[in-house]
C-alpha positions as CSV (number, residue, x, y, z in Angstrom):
1,M,-21.4,-135.4,-38.5
2,S,-18.1,-134.4,-41.0
3,D,-18.5,-134.9,-44.9
4,L,-15.7,-137.2,-44.1
5,A,-17.4,-139.2,-40.9
6,A,-20.6,-139.6,-43.5
7,R,-18.5,-141.7,-46.5
8,P,-18.7,-145.3,-47.1
9,K,-15.7,-147.3,-45.2
10,G,-13.4,-149.8,-46.2
11,H,-12.1,-151.0,-49.7
12,R,-10.3,-154.2,-50.2
13,L,-6.7,-153.9,-51.7
14,D,-5.6,-156.8,-53.4
15,M,-2.1,-157.2,-54.8
16,D,-1.9,-160.4,-57.0
17,G,1.6,-161.8,-58.2
18,I,3.1,-158.3,-58.3
19,R,6.8,-158.4,-59.8
20,V,8.6,-155.4,-60.5
21,R,12.6,-155.3,-62.2
22,Y,15.2,-152.8,-62.1
23,G,17.6,-153.9,-64.7
24,Q,18.4,-157.5,-64.2
25,S,17.5,-157.2,-60.4
26,L,14.2,-158.5,-58.9
27,A,13.0,-155.5,-56.6
28,V,9.7,-157.3,-55.8
29,N,9.1,-160.7,-56.8
30,D,5.9,-162.3,-57.3
31,V,4.3,-161.0,-54.0
32,T,0.5,-161.6,-53.6
33,L,-0.9,-159.9,-50.3
34,T,-4.6,-158.7,-49.6
35,V,-5.6,-155.8,-47.6
36,Q,-8.8,-156.2,-45.8
37,P,-11.4,-152.9,-45.8
38,G,-10.7,-151.2,-43.2
39,E,-7.5,-153.0,-42.2
40,I,-4.0,-151.5,-41.8
41,L,-1.2,-153.7,-43.2
42,A,2.4,-152.7,-42.6
43,L,5.2,-153.6,-45.3
44,L,7.7,-154.3,-42.8
45,G,11.7,-154.8,-44.1
46,P,15.0,-153.5,-44.3
47,S,16.3,-151.0,-46.8
48,G,16.4,-152.5,-50.4
49,C,13.7,-155.3,-49.4
50,G,11.0,-154.0,-52.0
51,K,8.3,-152.6,-49.7
52,T,8.6,-149.2,-51.3
53,T,8.7,-150.2,-54.4
54,L,5.4,-152.3,-53.9
55,L,3.8,-149.2,-52.4
56,R,4.8,-147.1,-55.2
57,T,3.3,-149.7,-57.6
58,V,0.2,-149.7,-55.6
59,A,-0.1,-145.9,-56.3
60,G,0.6,-146.2,-59.9
61,F,4.1,-144.5,-59.9
62,I,6.0,-147.9,-61.2
63,Q,4.5,-150.2,-63.5
64,A,4.5,-154.0,-62.5
65,E,6.3,-156.6,-64.7
66,A,3.8,-158.8,-64.1
67,G,0.7,-159.2,-61.7
68,R,-2.1,-157.1,-61.0
69,V,-3.2,-154.2,-58.4
70,L,-7.0,-154.4,-57.8
71,V,-9.5,-152.4,-55.3
72,D,-13.0,-154.1,-54.6
73,G,-11.8,-156.5,-57.1
74,A,-11.4,-154.4,-59.9
75,P,-7.8,-153.9,-61.8
76,V,-6.5,-150.1,-61.7
77,D,-3.5,-150.5,-63.5
78,H,-4.4,-149.2,-66.4
79,L,-5.2,-145.8,-64.4
80,P,-2.8,-142.8,-63.9
81,P,-1.9,-142.3,-60.0
82,G,-4.7,-139.5,-59.9
83,K,-7.4,-141.8,-61.0
84,R,-6.8,-144.8,-58.8
85,G,-8.7,-143.0,-55.8
86,V,-5.4,-143.6,-53.5
87,G,-4.1,-141.0,-50.7
88,I,-0.5,-140.7,-50.1
89,V,1.5,-139.6,-47.1
90,F,5.1,-139.2,-47.9
91,Q,8.1,-139.1,-45.6
92,S,9.1,-135.5,-46.6
93,Y,5.3,-134.1,-46.0
94,A,5.4,-132.8,-49.9
95,L,3.7,-129.7,-49.2
96,F,4.0,-126.8,-51.6
97,P,5.7,-124.2,-49.7
98,H,4.0,-121.2,-51.9
99,M,0.2,-122.7,-50.5
100,S,-1.2,-122.5,-47.1
101,A,-2.0,-125.5,-45.1
102,A,-5.6,-125.2,-46.7
103,Q,-4.5,-124.8,-50.1
104,N,-2.5,-127.4,-49.9
105,V,-5.6,-129.7,-48.6
106,A,-7.3,-128.5,-51.4
107,Y,-5.1,-129.4,-54.2
108,G,-6.0,-132.9,-54.8
109,L,-9.7,-132.2,-54.9
110,E,-9.1,-129.1,-57.3
111,A,-7.2,-131.5,-59.5
112,R,-10.5,-133.4,-59.6
113,G,-12.4,-130.9,-60.6
114,Q,-14.7,-130.7,-57.2
115,P,-17.3,-127.7,-57.0
116,K,-15.9,-124.9,-55.1
117,A,-18.4,-125.0,-52.2
118,D,-17.7,-128.6,-51.6
119,I,-13.9,-128.1,-51.6
120,G,-14.4,-125.7,-48.9
121,R,-16.7,-127.8,-46.8
122,R,-14.4,-131.0,-47.3
123,V,-11.0,-128.5,-46.7
124,E,-12.3,-127.6,-43.5
125,A,-13.4,-131.3,-42.3
126,A,-10.1,-132.6,-43.3
127,L,-8.1,-130.1,-41.1
128,A,-10.8,-130.4,-38.1
129,A,-10.1,-134.2,-38.5
130,V,-6.4,-133.5,-37.6
131,R,-6.8,-130.7,-35.1
132,M,-5.1,-128.2,-37.6
133,E,-8.5,-126.1,-38.2
134,G,-6.8,-123.1,-36.4
135,F,-3.6,-123.3,-38.9
136,A,-5.4,-123.1,-42.2
137,E,-4.0,-119.9,-43.5
138,R,-0.2,-120.7,-42.4
139,R,2.5,-122.0,-45.1
140,P,4.3,-125.0,-44.4
141,R,7.6,-123.2,-43.0
142,A,5.4,-121.5,-40.3
143,L,4.6,-125.3,-39.3
144,S,6.5,-127.9,-37.2
145,G,7.2,-131.1,-38.7
146,G,4.3,-132.6,-36.8
147,Q,2.0,-130.2,-38.1
148,Q,3.1,-130.6,-41.5
149,Q,2.8,-134.3,-41.4
150,R,-1.1,-133.7,-39.8
151,V,-1.6,-131.2,-43.0
152,A,-0.1,-134.0,-45.5
153,L,-2.7,-136.5,-43.8
154,A,-5.5,-134.1,-44.1
155,R,-4.7,-133.5,-47.7
156,A,-4.7,-137.3,-48.2
157,L,-7.9,-138.0,-46.5
158,A,-9.6,-135.1,-48.0
159,I,-10.4,-137.0,-51.4
160,E,-11.8,-139.5,-49.5
161,P,-9.2,-142.3,-51.0
162,S,-10.4,-145.9,-51.3
163,I,-6.7,-146.8,-50.3
164,L,-4.4,-144.8,-47.9
165,L,-0.8,-145.4,-48.4
166,L,1.5,-144.3,-46.0
167,D,5.3,-144.0,-47.1
168,E,7.5,-144.0,-44.1
169,P,5.6,-141.1,-42.5
170,F,7.1,-140.5,-39.5
171,A,11.0,-141.0,-40.1
172,A,11.5,-137.1,-40.2
173,L,9.9,-136.6,-36.8
174,D,11.6,-136.8,-33.3
175,R,10.5,-139.8,-31.0
176,A,7.7,-138.1,-29.1
177,L,6.4,-136.6,-32.4
178,R,6.5,-140.1,-33.8
179,L,4.5,-141.7,-31.1
180,D,1.7,-138.7,-31.4
181,L,1.2,-139.2,-35.1
182,Q,1.4,-142.9,-34.9
183,L,-1.8,-142.3,-32.5
184,E,-3.4,-139.6,-34.5
185,I,-3.1,-141.8,-38.0
186,K,-4.5,-145.0,-36.1
187,R,-7.5,-143.1,-34.5
188,L,-8.4,-141.4,-38.0
189,Q,-8.1,-144.8,-39.7
190,R,-10.4,-146.6,-37.2
191,R,-12.8,-143.4,-37.2
192,F,-13.2,-143.4,-40.8
193,G,-13.0,-146.8,-41.5
194,V,-9.7,-146.2,-44.1
195,T,-7.9,-149.2,-45.4
196,A,-4.2,-148.5,-45.3
197,V,-1.1,-149.9,-46.3
198,L,2.0,-148.9,-43.9
199,V,5.6,-148.9,-45.3
200,T,8.1,-148.7,-42.3
201,H,11.6,-150.3,-41.5
202,D,10.6,-149.5,-37.6
203,Q,9.4,-152.8,-36.1
204,D,7.7,-151.0,-33.1
205,E,5.7,-148.9,-35.3
206,A,4.7,-151.6,-37.4
207,M,3.7,-153.7,-34.3
208,S,2.1,-151.0,-32.8
209,M,-0.2,-149.6,-35.5
210,A,-0.7,-152.9,-38.0
211,D,-3.6,-155.2,-37.9
212,R,-1.3,-157.5,-39.8
213,M,2.3,-157.0,-41.0
214,A,4.1,-158.5,-43.9
215,V,7.8,-159.0,-43.2
216,M,9.9,-158.6,-46.4
217,R,13.1,-159.7,-47.8
218,G,14.8,-159.7,-51.0
219,G,11.6,-158.9,-52.8
220,R,9.7,-161.7,-51.2
221,V,7.0,-161.8,-48.2
222,E,8.9,-164.0,-45.7
223,Q,5.5,-163.9,-43.3
224,V,2.1,-162.2,-43.0
225,D,0.3,-162.2,-39.9
226,A,-1.3,-160.3,-36.7
227,P,2.4,-158.8,-35.3
228,A,1.4,-160.8,-32.2
229,T,2.2,-163.7,-33.8
230,V,4.7,-162.6,-36.1
231,Y,6.7,-161.8,-32.7
232,D,5.6,-165.1,-31.0
233,A,5.7,-167.4,-34.0
234,P,8.3,-166.5,-36.4
235,A,8.5,-168.1,-39.6
236,T,12.0,-167.9,-40.3
237,P,15.0,-167.0,-38.6
238,F,15.2,-164.1,-40.5
239,V,11.7,-162.9,-39.4
240,A,12.9,-163.8,-36.0
241,G,15.9,-161.4,-35.9
242,F,14.3,-158.7,-37.7
243,V,11.1,-158.7,-35.6
244,G,12.4,-158.1,-32.0
245,T,15.6,-159.6,-30.7
246,S,16.2,-163.1,-31.1
247,N,19.1,-165.1,-29.2
248,R,20.4,-168.0,-31.7
249,L,21.5,-171.1,-30.3
250,H,22.4,-174.1,-32.3
251,G,22.1,-177.6,-31.0
252,R,20.9,-181.4,-32.0
253,V,17.5,-182.9,-31.6
254,E,18.1,-185.7,-29.0
255,A,14.7,-186.9,-28.8
256,R,11.5,-186.6,-29.5
257,Q,8.0,-187.1,-28.0
258,G,4.8,-185.7,-29.8
259,A,5.4,-181.8,-30.3
260,D,8.1,-182.0,-27.9
261,Y,11.6,-181.9,-28.8
262,R,14.6,-182.5,-26.4
263,V,17.4,-180.5,-27.9
264,R,21.0,-180.7,-26.9
265,L,22.4,-177.3,-27.2
266,D,26.1,-176.8,-28.3
267,V,26.3,-174.3,-25.1
268,G,26.1,-177.3,-23.2
269,A,22.4,-177.8,-21.6
270,S,19.5,-179.9,-22.9
271,V,16.2,-178.1,-23.0
272,T,12.5,-179.3,-24.3
273,V,11.2,-177.3,-27.1
274,A,7.5,-177.6,-28.4
275,S,7.5,-177.2,-32.1
276,A,4.9,-177.8,-35.2
277,R,7.5,-178.4,-37.6
278,G,8.9,-182.1,-38.1
279,F,12.8,-183.0,-36.7
280,A,14.2,-186.2,-37.0
281,V,16.4,-187.3,-34.0
282,G,19.9,-186.3,-34.5
283,E,19.0,-183.7,-36.7
284,R,20.9,-180.2,-36.1
285,V,18.9,-177.4,-35.4
286,L,18.7,-173.6,-34.6
287,L,16.9,-172.6,-31.3
288,C,15.7,-168.6,-32.0
289,A,14.9,-167.6,-28.0
290,R,13.8,-163.7,-27.3
291,P,15.3,-162.3,-24.7
292,E,12.4,-162.4,-22.2
293,H,12.4,-166.5,-22.7
294,L,15.6,-166.6,-20.9
295,T,16.7,-166.4,-17.2
296,L,19.6,-165.9,-15.4
297,R,20.9,-168.5,-12.3
298,D,23.1,-168.6,-9.7
299,A,26.6,-169.8,-11.1
300,G,26.5,-172.5,-8.6
301,T,23.1,-173.8,-9.3
302,E,23.8,-176.6,-11.8
303,A,21.1,-178.3,-13.7
304,P,21.2,-180.2,-16.9
305,D,18.7,-177.9,-18.7
306,S,21.0,-174.7,-18.1
307,W,24.6,-173.6,-19.4
308,P,27.5,-171.7,-18.2
309,A,28.1,-168.2,-19.0
310,R,29.7,-164.7,-17.8
311,L,27.5,-161.6,-17.0
312,R,29.1,-158.5,-18.8
313,L,26.7,-155.9,-18.1
314,S,23.1,-155.2,-17.1
315,L,21.6,-152.0,-18.2
316,P,18.0,-150.9,-16.5
317,L,15.4,-149.5,-18.9
318,G,12.6,-147.9,-16.7
319,P,11.0,-151.1,-15.0
320,A,13.1,-153.7,-16.7
321,V,16.8,-154.4,-16.9
322,V,18.9,-156.2,-20.0
323,H,21.7,-158.2,-19.3
324,D,24.4,-159.0,-21.8
325,V,26.0,-162.3,-21.5
326,E,28.4,-164.2,-23.1
327,A,28.4,-168.2,-23.3
328,G,31.6,-169.4,-24.7
329,S,31.4,-167.3,-28.3
330,T,28.0,-166.7,-28.3
331,E,26.8,-163.5,-27.5
332,L,23.3,-163.6,-25.4
333,K,20.9,-160.8,-24.4
334,L,18.1,-161.3,-21.5
335,H,15.2,-158.9,-20.8
336,A,13.7,-159.3,-16.8
337,A,11.8,-156.9,-14.8
338,R,13.9,-154.8,-12.6
339,H,14.2,-155.7,-8.6
340,G,16.8,-153.4,-6.9
341,P,20.3,-152.9,-8.1
342,P,21.4,-155.4,-11.3
343,P,23.7,-157.9,-10.3
344,E,27.4,-157.9,-10.6
345,P,29.4,-158.9,-13.7
346,G,30.7,-162.5,-13.3
347,P,29.9,-166.1,-13.6
348,V,26.4,-167.0,-14.1
349,R,24.4,-169.7,-15.7
350,I,21.0,-169.3,-18.0
351,A,18.2,-171.3,-18.5
352,L,15.0,-171.4,-20.6
353,L,12.0,-170.1,-18.7
354,P,9.3,-173.2,-18.3
355,S,6.9,-170.6,-20.3
356,A,9.0,-169.8,-23.1
357,L,8.2,-170.5,-26.4
358,P,11.3,-170.1,-28.6
359,A,11.0,-170.9,-32.3
360,L,13.1,-174.1,-33.9
361,F,14.1,-174.1,-37.1
362,P,16.3,-176.8,-39.3
363,I,19.8,-175.6,-39.6
364,G,19.4,-175.1,-43.4
365,D,17.2,-172.4,-42.7
366,A,19.7,-170.6,-40.5
367,A,20.6,-167.8,-43.1
């Protein structure tokens, strides 16, 4: 077993009421999050939402106006970045061009004053962990982008960090390399039990890698939960639209029976939707339906739970097909399994699948 595999596994990270201000603008607004030992938490959101600022605050590159960063219950805010036990993998790799791969990996260990013999063993173990032991003497310019990112990961792991921070680590890679590195980091994180925080704007990346994801907007966390829960049960319309694709349909509550609401949609159909939220009869609501929640019906098959629309285009995507539909001024996207040639454009009807669980929100939350 390598030196890396023998080390203790998992440290808890707490971000307690973190607030960061740039001038008069709040970049991070009282964010409280806990990352459990051995967990990957993804910070997901659009550019400018505060996710990178929050990560850099944990790393020690930014001093918070308020709040605390704690590792295993102990505050680390007073410590400089090099003393926090944090390993960082950047989007730009940040390798020293004049150093070999092995020298880059050794750099953090040397800066911490590790014995020379120990450094050699740990560099070898770190490069082997990312499958780069055969490239130890190569300089960054002789390595591909994926290989450079592996070296950057080895450098972060070599110091045996309490917390691993991943700042858009795959953004500079093409699609195939991104998938390879995602699998590689997930494998290593599971193998060594490292607690990790991943910053990304890529929802697929967050959903595939993270144990939980925190969706941020305007410096705040809108929802934090398991990826499947965030997708299936979004807490806000913003989350519904940012994580995955969401069809937004306005309507009014017609009736209620327990947790089931009968909603009259503006597009011309009455549908029944289950919701844990409380709505009054007559209240205006927003229904957010995933593309797979909707189905096409023949234009001549009229029913009160369907509405007329026009199919504009169908795009085969591997085993699936995406339908682009308009219902009056409302544009809709539908996903379905591909069976034979796609239907011809023209009049259709749209309905919610019986198994669909769309999200329902008060109209005041629709921003």
